[in-house]
C-alpha positions, -999 to 999 in steps of 0.1 A, spaced: 80 90 -512 114 76 -524 115 103 -551 110 130 -525 138 116 -503 161 115 -533 153 152 -540 162 162 -504 193 140 -506 205 159 -537 193 195 -529 187 197 -491 198 182 -458 196 146 -449 170 155 -423 135 162 -435 118 188 -412 82 185 -404 80 220 -389 70 246 -414 55 281 -414 19 288 -425 18 288 -463 -8 316 -461 15 340 -443 48 331 -460 56 339 -496 61 310 -519 98 300 -521 116 298 -554 120 264 -570 149 243 -556 148 261 -522 146 240 -491 118 261 -476 92 237 -488 89 209 -463 79 173 -468 44 177 -452 36 206 -475 46 186 -506 25 156 -497 -6 177 -493 -5 189 -529 -16 171 -560 11 153 -580 10 178 -608 22 204 -583 50 181 -573 63 180 -608 66 217 -608 86 217 -576 111 190 -586 134 186 -615 123 163 -643 133 126 -636 157 127 -666 176 156 -650 182 140 -617 213 121 -631 227 154 -644 222 171 -610 238 141 -593 268 143 -616 271 180 -609 270 174 -572 297 148 -575 319 172 -595 315 199 -569 325 174 -542 355 163 -562 366 199 -567 362 208 -531 382 178 -519 410 189 -542 412 226 -534 407 225 -496 443 213 -493 454 247 -505 431 267 -483 444 278 -449 431 293 -418 451 323 -407 455 332 -370 471 366 -367 479 396 -345 481 432 -357 504 442 -329 505 479 -333 480 505 -343 489 519 -376 472 541 -402 436 530 -404 439 499 -383 438 493 -346 456 466 -327 438 433 -328 438 395 -325 418 378 -352 415 351 -378 409 349 -415 414 327 -445 440 325 -473 450 302 -500 481 291 -518 487 308 -551 524 297 -555 533 265 -538 569 266 -549 576 300 -534 551 295 -505 529 325 -513 494 328 -498 468 353 -510 444 370 -485 429 404 -479 448 436 -473 428 441 -441 442 408 -429 478 415 -437 473 450 -425 494 481 -431 513 477 -398 532 450 -379 518 415 -385 524 383 -366 506 352 -377 506 316 -388 486 294 -411 468 262 -402 463 238 -431 434 214 -435 453 187 -417 459 210 -387 496 215 -396 508 249 -386 534 271 -403 545 307 -395 538 335 -420 554 367 -429 538 396 -448 555 405 -481 529 428 -497 497 447 -490 481 468 -516 479 505 -508 443 507 -520 428 473 -530 418 448 -504 445 421 -511 479 412 -498 503 383 -498 518 363 -470 548 339 -473 557 306 -457 586 282 -461 573 252 -482 603 231 -469 588 233 -433 556 215 -444 560 179 -433 527 161 -438 512 175 -470 527 165 -504 525 179 -529 514 214 -522 491 227 -549 486 263 -562 451 275 -570 448 291 -603 435 327 -606 411 332 -635 395 367 -634 381 362 -669 357 335 -657 337 357 -633 303 360 -650 268 369 -639 249 338 -630 280 317 -623 275 292 -595 303 295 -570 316 282 -537 333 302 -510 357 280 -492 372 293 -460 372 299 -423 337 311 -416 331 326 -381 359 306 -365 353 273 -382 384 260 -398 367 249 -430 333 262 -442 319 259 -477 292 284 -487 274 283 -520 259 311 -542 256 327 -575 273 358 -589 246 385 -594 266 416 -603 301 424 -617 301 462 -616 292 471 -581 309 501 -565 331 493 -536 312 488 -503 317 516 -477 326 504 -442 330 525 -411 357 551 -409 391 536 -416 403 514 -445 380 513 -475 388 499 -510 381 523 -539 387 528 -576 377 493 -585 345 475 -591 334 447 -568 316 415 -576 283 409 -558 270 374 -550 239 360 -533 257 341 -504 263 348 -468 294 345 -447 307 357 -413 338 370 -396 368 348 -405 359 342 -441 380 372 -453 405 361 -478 386 330 -489 388 318 -525 357 321 -546 358 291 -570 338 277 -599 329 241 -604 363 233 -619 383 247 -590 394 279 -607 395 310 -584 373 337 -599 373 362 -571 385 370 -536 361 372 -507 364 407 -491 332 416 -472 295 412 -468 263 428 -458 251 423 -422 214 430 -432 212 407 -463 227 374 -476 250 393 -499 288 390 -502 313 413 -519 342 399 -539 373 416 -552 381 410 -589 415 393 -595 429 415 -623 454 435 -602 460 406 -579 472 385 -608 494 413 -620 510 417 -585 516 380 -582 534 379 -615 557 407 -603 565 389 -571 573 357 -590 597 377 -612 611 395 -582 600 428 -597 586 458 -578 549 461 -578 545 496 -592 514 515 -582 504 548 -596 478 575 -586 465 609 -595 448 612 -561 413 610 -577 385 588 -566 361 576 -593 326 560 -590 305 542 -615 274 563 -622 245 552 -645 241 571 -678 211 591 -666 230 605 -636 260 612 -658 237 633 -680 225 653 -651 261 659 -641 271 672 -675 275 644 -700 263 654 -734 240 632 -754 266 631 -782 293 619 -758 268 593 -744 260 580 -779 297 576 -787 305 558 -755 275 535 -759 287 527 -794 322 518 -782 309 498 -752 274 485 -762 270 464 -730 277 492 -705 251 511 -685 274 535 -666 305 555 -667 331 567 -643 326 600 -625 351 619 -604 340 617 -568 369 632 -548 400 651 -560 424 657 -532 439 692 -527 476 696 -538 474 662 -556 484 656 -593 448 662 -605 440 692 -582 426 722 -602 425 700 -633 399 673 -627 367 685 -609 342 665 -589 314 655 -612 336 652 -643 327 621 -664 357 602 -676 359 596 -714 394 585 -722 430 582 -709 459 584 -734 433 583 -762 418 550 -750 381 551 -742 374 541 -706 343 526 -691 356 505 -662 383 507 -635 405 479 -649 423 499 -676 428 529 -652 449 508 -628 469 494 -657 476 529 -672 485 544 -639 508 516 -628 527 517 -660 532 554 -661 546 565 -628 563 599 -629 551 602 -665 524 625 -679 491 611 -691 464 627 -712 429 626 -698 396 636 -714 365 643 -693 331 656 -700 322 688 -680 292 710 -688 284 689 -719 319 696 -733 351 677 -736 379 690 -713 414 678 -721 438 675 -691 475 666 -688 484 650 -655 516 636 -640 512 602 -624 524 599 -588 540 569 -571 512 556 -549 537 539 -525 552 574 -518 520 585 -500 514 551 -483 529 550 -448 557 525 -442 571 537 -409 559 550 -375 571 565 -343 563 549 -310 567 575 -282 553 582 -248 526 555 -251 514 567 -285 519 557 -322 523 582 -350 526 577 -388 524 599 -419 488 608 -428 479 583 -455 460 586 -487 433 564 -471 426 589 -444 431 620 -466 406 607 -492 379 601 -467 381 637 -455 391 654 -487 423 669 -473 459 670 -486 481 639 -481 503 656 -456 509 656 -419 513 634 -388 485 611 -379 480 596 -344 471 560 -351 468 556 -313 473 583 -287 477 576 -250 503 575 -224 515 610 -217 489 623 -241 452 623 -231 429 635 -259 396 617 -263 391 596 -284 424 578 -286 427 578 -324 419 600 -354 441 630 -345 463 650 -369 493 666 -352 498 700 -368 526 713 -346 547 702 -317 567 725 -294 556 753 -319 573 735 -348 550 728 -378 549 691 -388 547 678 -424 556 642 -417 570 618 -390 606 628 -399 598 663 -388 581 650 -357 611 627 -348 635 656 -351 615 675 -325 608 646 -302 642 629 -298 659 657 -280 631 667 -256 642 658 -220 622 642 -193 596 664 -175 593 690 -203 559 705 -207 553 709 -245 525 727 -263 510 711 -294 483 717 -319 459 689 -330 427 684 -351 404 655 -351 393 641 -384 357 644 -373 361 682 -369 390 694 -390 379 730 -389 386 734 -351 422 729 -340 429 722 -303 458 736 -284 470 714 -256 502 706 -235 519 673 -226 543 666 -198 570 644 -213 577 612 -194 610 596 -203 613 576 -171 584 552 -178 586 557 -216 624 556 -219 631 554 -256 615 569 -286 614 543 -314 613 547 -351 599 515 -368 604 509 -406 587 481 -425 610 454 -439 592 433 -465 622 410 -468 620 398 -432 584 405 -427 593 425 -395 595 462 -387 630 473 -379 634 495 -348 658 524 -341 658 537 -306 665 573 -295 673 573 -257 664 603 -235 688 631 -230 707 628 -197 696 661 -184 661 667 -172 640 697 -180 641 727 -156 603 730 -157 587 736 -123 620 745 -106 610 781 -98 584 789 -72 551 804 -86 523 825 -72 486 822 -80 454 837 -68 424 818 -54 387 826 -56 373 825 -21 338 814 -12 312 842 -4 309 834 33 313 858 62 335 835 82 370 837 67 377 801 79 349 789 57 354 813 28 391 804 24 387 767 22 390 769 -16 427 773 -9 428 738 5 416 721 -27 437 710 -56 431 692 -88 448 660 -98 459 645 -130 470 608 -129 487 589 -157 493 551 -157 522 537 -177 511 501 -171 481 482 -160 485 466 -126 461 455 -97 433 452 -123 431 489 -130 429 498 -167 416 533 -166 439 559 -181 442 588 -176 422 603 -147 413 638 -136 403 642 -100 405 663 -69 423 663 -36 425 681 -3 456 697 12 461 683 48 494 700 54 504 731 34 538 734 49 549 699 41 529 695 9 506 666 18 474 660 -2 446 635 5 429 619 -26 405 591 -34 420 557 -44 398 558 -74 421 584 -88 453 570 -72 447 533 -69 484 524 -65 518 540 -68 530 528 -102 520 560 -119 526 597 -124 504 621 -105 503 659 -108 488 684 -84 473 715 -99 470 744 -75 445 773 -82 442 760 -118 477 777 -123 506 758 -107 513 722 -119 536 701 -97 544 664 -99 537 646 -67 546 612 -51 523 587 -36 535 582 0 506 563 16 477 541 5 450 532 30 440 495 26 403 499 35 392 535 36 396 544 -1 421 572 2 458 579 -5 483 606 6 504 624 -19 533 648 -15 544 677 -36 572 702 -31 557 732 -12 588 753 -18 577 757 -54 544 774 -43 541 810 -34 503 809 -36 485 811 -1 476 774 1 459 765 34 459 737 60 423 733 71 411 726 106 400 690 112 374 680 138 380 654 165 342 650 171 323 622 153 293 632 132 258 625 143 224 624 125 209 658 122 242 677 122 239 709 100 269 713 77 281 728 44 290 705 15 319 719 -5 331 700 -35 336 698 -72 305 695 -93 312 693 -131 346 709 -126 334 738 -105 339 742 -68 306 747 -51 293 751 -15 257 744 -3 242 739 32 231 703 40 222 680 69 234 645 79 204 621 74 221 588 82 253 570 92 253 535 80 275 506 71 282 505 34 294 474 17 310 479 -17 302 452 -43 331 429 -50 341 420 -85 345 383 -83 355 380 -120 376 412 -121 392 419 -87 402 456 -81 406 477 -50 374 483 -32 369 501 1 357 478 29 345 480 65 335 516 66 304 536 76 292 562 51 276 596 57 243 603 39 231 639 34 199 656 23 211 672 -9 212 656 -43 244 675 -50 262 648 -31 255 624 -60 273 647 -84 303 657 -62 333 637 -72 354 649 -43 345 673 -14 342 679 23 314 685 49 323 713 73 308 732 102 299 768 98 334 778 110 351 758 83 361 728 105 361 697 84 338 669 96 337 645 66 356 637 34 334 631 3 350 605 -20 345 587 -53 343 549 -48 347 523 -76 316 502 -79 309 474 -103 328 476 -136 334 513 -141 305 525 -120 312 553 -96 296 557 -62 298 588 -39 301 584 -2 312 604 28 335 591 55 337 608 90 369 627 94 376 610 126 384 578 106 412 598 90 425 615 121 453 592 131 468 593 96 464 630 92 480 637 126 509 613 117 518 632 85 513 666 102 535 657 132 561 632 120 592 641 100 590 639 63 598 604 49 581 584 76 550 564 68 524 552 93 519 516 100 484 503 94 473 468 104 438 455 98 415 426 106 416 410 71 380 402 67 348 418 54 320 424 79 283 428 74 254 439 95 234 415 116 201 425 131 194 417 168 165 394 158 189 373 136 216 374 163 192 358 188 186 328 165 223 324 159 232 321 196 239 356 209 228 357 245 205 382 262 235 396 281 252 407 249 220 420 234 214 441 265 250 455 264 244 466 228 211 482 236 226 500 266 254 514 245 251 548 229 253 534 194 230 550 168 224 517 152 216 486 173 233 458 153 260 433 155 288 427 131 292 394 113 320 380 92 309 378 56 342 369 40 378 362 51 408 371 30 431 342 20 465 344 35 496 347 13 506 317 -7 521 289 14 522 310 45 528 286 74 503 301 99 484 278 122 471 305 145 433 309 150 414 328 124 380 343 119 354 322 99 325 333 78 295 336 101 313 346 132 294 372 152 317 399 168 310 409 204 341 425 218 376 435 207 403 438 234 375 438 260 357 466 243 321 462 230 319 464 192 290 486 181 304 500 148 330 493 122 354 520 134 358 499 166 378 475 144 406 500 136 435 482 152 463 503 136 497 491 149 484 462 171 500 429 160 475 409 179 439 415 191 415 395 212 380 389 200 350 376 218 327 360 192 298 337 188 306 308 164 280 281 156 259 292 186 289 290 210 306 320 226 344 319 225 375 340 227 401 342 199 435 358 199 442 368 163 471 382 143 464 413 124 475 419 88 496 446 72 484 448 36 513 447 11 509 468 -20 523 457 -53 561 461 -57 569 438 -87 552 434 -121 563 414 -151 551 422 -186 554 390 -206 539 382 -240 515 412 -235 502 401 -201 509 418 -167 518 393 -141 522 400 -104 518 386 -70 481 383 -60 472 417 -46 448 423 -17 416 423 -38 425 389 -51 430 375 -17 397 390 -5 378 368 -30 399 337 -30 396 305 -9 432 296 -16 461 309 -37 474 283 -61 506 303 -67 522 337 -64 520 342 -101 488 360 -110 477 375 -144 462 408 -136 457 422 -171 465 414 -208 465 431 -241 438 419 -266 463 421 -294 490 400 -277 504 364 -279 489 360 -244 453 365 -257 460 345 -288 472 316 -267 443 318 -243 461 333 -213 432 354 -201 433 377 -171 426 367 -135 442 333 -136 472 318 -117 501 302 -134 514 271 -117 537 255 -143 558 267 -172 570 240 -196 564 214 -170 585 233 -144 566 243 -112 565 281 -109 546 286 -77 566 316 -66 570 349 -84 608 346 -84 607 311 -99 584 323 -127 608 351 -134 638 328 -135 620 303 -159 607 328 -185 642 343 -188 653 310 -203 625 308 -229 638 315 -264 621 338 -289 595 325 -313 590 292 -294 559 277 -279 556 278 -241 533 254 -223 515 269 -193 493 253 -166 469 278 -153 442 279 -125 412 302 -126 398 320 -96 372 293 -92 399 266 -93 396 253 -128 429 239 -141 438 242 -178 468 238 -200 475 263 -228 504 273 -251 518 307 -260 543 315 -287 568 341 -276 575 372 -297 602 394 -282 606 416 -312 572 432 -306 566 421 -270 597 426 -249 597 410 -214 598 439 -189 603 438 -152 589 467 -131 603 467 -96 600 491 -67 634 498 -51 638 523 -22 603 538 -29 611 543 -66 599 521 -95 625 508 -119 616 499 -155 639 471 -168 639 451 -200 651 415 -194 648 400 -229 678 400 -251 
């Protein structure tokens, strides 16, 4: 028994499990694996135990080896760091992200850390290292290889306070051998230090292929039987003496297999950095793959050539075969796919290592290449190109999008020339889907070869210009798309050119402000023709002239809305004044740009002039003097709908305007689901119209009309849970007051809407009896002409504004409503109080009838937003107050960027900030004053409170170089976009 315990102490865990699978069902584990449990061993004869355990005389050797591993690990962990980093801008193959990885010191004197290229990234990097003792130090990127998955970060060794001395790990590519026992020491799946064991199983694996994006190539990878998770990228792979034999790069998700990058080119690059020499990299734009001899023979390798290569390299089983030769590259029309490489500059070649060496040493020089093609030697002379010259090192940030030169990485994956402008991320004014992977062929009818061409076109384009452009997606390069973009240089003021600076580790920006004069687009009135409906009544057939399409673009995320952009529909309510009614799903707030499209022909920018707080609609205004087309103001009914009314449904179904007959089947209270974890605008306290046609579920926007074209109902899209959409109709009489106001009042005036700031639910008469409603009130309800006999009950009450000193009576959850201003309440529309500052309710509360005089609420829409450290911060908007018991402060985080310092520091969305650096910041103005004083690249302590009231302290490190503090403010009905960081 003691011997068994000693075995598990040396080779297994300190715990001996008694649970084990059936030996009949499971395959027998290899020797020295922990799958064999104690109970299984004790059931077998002693002779079988001797086969499972090492001989007694070897136990001492194993113990010594274990001690040596422990000593090695203790020594090298001081040089292994956890890297927390942000890739703050989409660039080339990489998207923006917040992540973590591993690195290790390879030069303690200079402060150089080795990690993966996909960690350093090709674009802007912000990160810091955490040493084993939890000491933190900032990092700057100094090199990332154009092809191979390695890069270097730098720190200042003089800033290290508590580790002495710093030790460099030694790179020994020559020690990597099949069967070598190894340890991978790093940050595995978020753990600061994890040690994984394994054995090298293969030295000549082709590079693993990941999803579209960055992939290493033209090198062999080392394969090992070990498993690791996210965060272990950049870990050192060490032998028992502590030498680094490879660099962790990736792994298989379906097997316990890891892939390591050999150190040959890494060691050469490190030597160049130490000597302060440029790291030259050459290419002929050809991808090679290792292929076994039998496949090489099938591709055209002669038996004579195979014999000669085997004689020169007796241990090899494969040769390099050309896989991809890029058009217009140095090897184009010289090397062909399927050629087997024999030699370069008269040196026989069987592996990748000498190819890199030759190319890197012969930039702008000609090399001699011999390949086998069709069982014959083919001699080729090829000029080596500078690989850095086709690797992007600058980008343009414009109109919410990021553009860089098409890289060798992308070109190789698609077999296209390394030429053109690539959209690393496209958004803002642009709206193609998906938001990456586009090649911009021309802009404003100017062909584009690179970002310099693009910048020359972009910088002089004024605001409001409509520009045509041609694009292709990398997934379908054969089909170009022609589109237009309306240039926005109000929200997106400056075009920025960013150039990488490896001395500072930053990207240097040059700004190109907008021209002073705006475009003259849309200044001339236009005509267009409508397609009328095939109805005999002209009032019905011409209703197509009252519909418009909408395009909405959001320059920033506020009020919890992150959908961008949106295409929707609207209804003209006054053709002479240019007023349009639209769903608040498409126009949730007024910090946006919205365009009205008339007859699919005339595009006009509109302004948001009104947002209804509860009925899910907004009012827009365009300039009708620019429209010659016969747009029409429809007729609106003053008569409420009833069950059984026969109507026509007219609306947009899959982008087509359709009209079908229908009937009203029900009118009922609809309660939209609240998002308690993600508050956003939701319609409340309305009754929806239900109809007998399934088309209603597919109509995004429409109307219900009588046979003479009189509008009886507006059909709208409503936001449900998450991004779900619901379709509901609202009786036109609920819109009448607002429509009449805009039709009759002078332009510029806005109606005043006050509400009872609570959410009401239905209460059946039976339940009302038990809760104290008297027979008198039940009889009044039943004697009314209501189509639904039910009372209204308060289901939630909105929290008042922060620190509002208001001791007046208020509704409470559970109150049953009987009368409002002496009028019986039978439906939700009875609660439309409009301009009344006070109302009188008769209610039942806790079984007792009472009268309350209550103040009504005018909902305040968002007028100020701060963008700080990648988070949008504003006063709590109405949806937040609807789900809150109290407001800890006026400072609410409504959104954040997942690649920002805010996310990295733990400032998640939907929290309140109550303190900044121990200073109380309960008001929006105080928060703005405090953050203006916070220096760049410093930690800021925040005290935050969740929607549920949980208090937490976090810290965020500012970075104004990439994350400017911006202040958006609405002044005189116009939003201003201000930058307040120096």
